N, C-alpha and C positions, 0 to 999 in steps of 0.2 A: 737235216738238223746238224749232222756231224760237220758239214762244211761251215756253217755259221759258227759253231763252237771253235773249230780250228782257226778260222779267220779272226775270231774274237780274242783268241789267246796269242795272236801273232805280234801284237803291239801292246804297249802300256794303255793306250786309249784307242778304242775303235768306235766309229760312229757309222751306223747303217742309216742311210738317208735316201731321199729322192732329190733330184737336181732342182725341182721346182718348189721345194718346201722351204719357206722363209723361216719357220721355227727351227728347222734343222740348221740353217745358216746361222741363226742367232746363238744356238747352243755351241756350234763349232767355234764361233767368234769368242764366246765366253770362255771356253776351255783354252783356246789359244791365248787369251789375255793373261792367263796364269803362266804362260811360257811353254805349255804342252804342245806337242805336234801330233795330233790324232791322225790315225789312218782312216780314210773315208771310203766307204763303199756306197756308191749311188745305185740303188736297186733298179731304177728305171733305165739305166744304161749298162749295167753289168750283165754279161751273158747268162748268168745263173740267178739273176735278180728275182724272178718269180719264185723259184725254189727257196731262196734265202728269205724272202718275205713270208712265205708260208711257214718256214721253220721258226722265224721270230714270233709269229702268232702262236705256234705250238708251245713255245717257251713262255707264253703269257704276256708278251709285250706287243703293244701296238707297233706296227712295222717301222714307222718313221716318226721321229728319230728313235733309234734304239742305241743305247750307249753302254759299252762295256769298258770298265776301268779296272785295271789290275786283274784281268781274267775273270771278272765277275759282272754279270749282267746287272747294271744299276737300274735300268728302266728307260723311261723316255724323258721328254722335256720337263714334265712336272717334277720328277724325282731330282733331276739335275738342278732345277731352279730352287727347289726346297733345300737341297744340300748347300747351295750357294748362300741362300738367305740365312741359314743357320750357321754359316761360317765353317762348314765341314767339307766343302768341295776341294779346297786347297789341300787339306790334310789327306784326303783320299787320293789326290793326284800325287802327293809326296810319297805316300805308302806304296803306290803303284810304280814308283820310280819314273813317273811321267814328267816330273819337274824336280828341280833341286833348288835349294836356297843357300845363300852364302851366310855363314855365321860371322857376325861382326865381332872382331876382337878389339879389346881395349889396348892402350899403349903398353908395350913391354916394359917391365920394371927390372 
């Protein structure tokens, strides 16, 4: 479990996935569409993937996808989609310093 927590806090956005999971790919694409660059760990190809999958389940998360944003386990695809539909995913990514936005300024006077 310590490995998952350590990896999950190494980047603003971390996605634990499996290479064959199309839902994980969709979540990764959604997060990238905001300009974030998530760190991806594919459990089926990672040398410690089985242990990481077990640790994610112990944390109460279905193993794939499991998304950590701002060092906090957000959950899986359902939680990410819910945040997006409610317009809260972008704010969460901003607070985690995963994305930045440009403040438009009016003309100088």
